[in-house]
C-alpha positions, 0 to 999 in steps of 0.5 A: 110428867115428861112426854116421850123423849123422841117427841121432837124428832123429825123424819130425818132424825134431827132432835129439836131441843132449842126453842126460840120464842118471840115475845112481840112483833113490835120494835123500837127500831125500824131496821130495813132488812127486818121490817118493811118501810111502811111498818107492820099491821098492829093487830089487837092484843088478843091475837097474841099470847098472854103471859100465862099462855106463853108459859103454858106452851113453853112448859109443854115444850120443856116436857117434850125435851126442849133444853134451851129457850131464846127470847126474840122479837120484834124487840122482846123488851118493849113488851109491857110484861116482859119482866114477868114473862122472863122471870116465869121462863126462868123457872123452867128447866132450860138454859134461858137467853135473849136477843135484843137490840140493846136499847132497853137493856139497862132496865132489865139487868136485874131481871136477866140475872134473877131469871138465870140469863147469862148470855145476851145477843145484841144486834149491832150492824155498824160501828158508825153512829150515822150509818146506824141511824140509816139502817135502824131509822132511829138514833140510839147508837150511843145508848146501845153501845153503853148498854153493851159496856154495862153487860160486859161490866156486869159479867154477861156473855155478850154476842153481837149480831151483825147482818152483813149487806153489800154496799151497806156495812160490809166494809166494817167486817174487819173492824168488827173483828178488830173489836174482839181483840180488846173486848171479850165480845163474840161477833156473829156475822149473819148473811143477809137473808130473804124475807117478805118486804126486805127487798133481798137480792142475791148480790146484796149478800156477802158470803162467808168465804168472801168475808174470810178472804177479807180477814186474811187480807187484813190480818194474815192467815196465821193471825186467826184460828178456827175453833171447835164448834159446839154440836148443832151450832149454826155458827163457824167460830174463829178467834184472833190469835191475841183476841179476848173475844171470838167471831163467827159466821152464820151462813144459811145462804151460802153454806146451809147448816140444815142437816144438824138443825135443832131449832124451832120457833114460836111466834108472838101469835102462838104459831110454831114455825119449823124453819125461818124460811118455811111459810107453813105454821102450826096454830098452837095458841088456837088449840090451847084456847079451845081447850085442846092438847097442843103436844100432838100438833107439835109432834106432827109439825116437827116430824114434817119439817123439810130437809133444807131451808123450809123446802127452798132446796135449790138456789133457784127456789131460794132466790125466787121472790114469789116463794120467799114472799109467802113467808112473814117478814122477819119482825113477825117471825122472831130472830 
């Protein structure tokens, strides 16, 4: 039986219908903006949600009003029972999607289809193989690109996520947009964000306005158009006038979208996080394992959500390494 419709509404009137679930903290890449160079502590398996526990928690959220679930990691497909979990979640009354680095996608195409997944996000930060190896500390460029081709050929809606970093890959923004001219891809430029261990500095970021200026310089202001965004969309969407795909900007640093946020996150170890930038967490797995009802804790946690970026509500607080250093690193949060 459904719980009250306002269960996932916070004190600012934002209703949360989109849950991102991290299946694992582990990853088969080592992207420096996501994982510290020394890696992360590999904790015993009992610290993390078992498949049945994950499905129970997810079902509680759908009873409370969640209508979309996106699977993340780490790399979600390295989890040994990933197919079982994906198929189980596919039975829930939600739109199911996944974000992956693309390395293992060819092994899961049938699983995606059988679970009802139609949209797949692939993380690709560069179109240059040698640069990809430097960013990810692994050599999987050609496999990832082949798997993007596979997904397109199989009729999936494919988004490509690019974290834009000054002096690392920002010179490729216009090349990425050019890619959307010939392919039905949907590129999403994500501003470099601060997390524990990723050595973020403000001047390493590239703002949405700067990226748009570069696009205007290359293509001309009349060669691309602004699209209508969906309600609660974090991305500002555009299309080349003759493009088969689209491109968009996710700009939580320069242009936060907190006032319309409808997203919450469940970490692989069963903690509810209201915001990527909030170091506070609610231990849903602990309550579940003790035989308790997790719904009241979910309500309490979401109601207390901060208005802006996990309480980092000024530029000074957001840039303070002590404050954002209290948070997890990205791979242990889930994208």
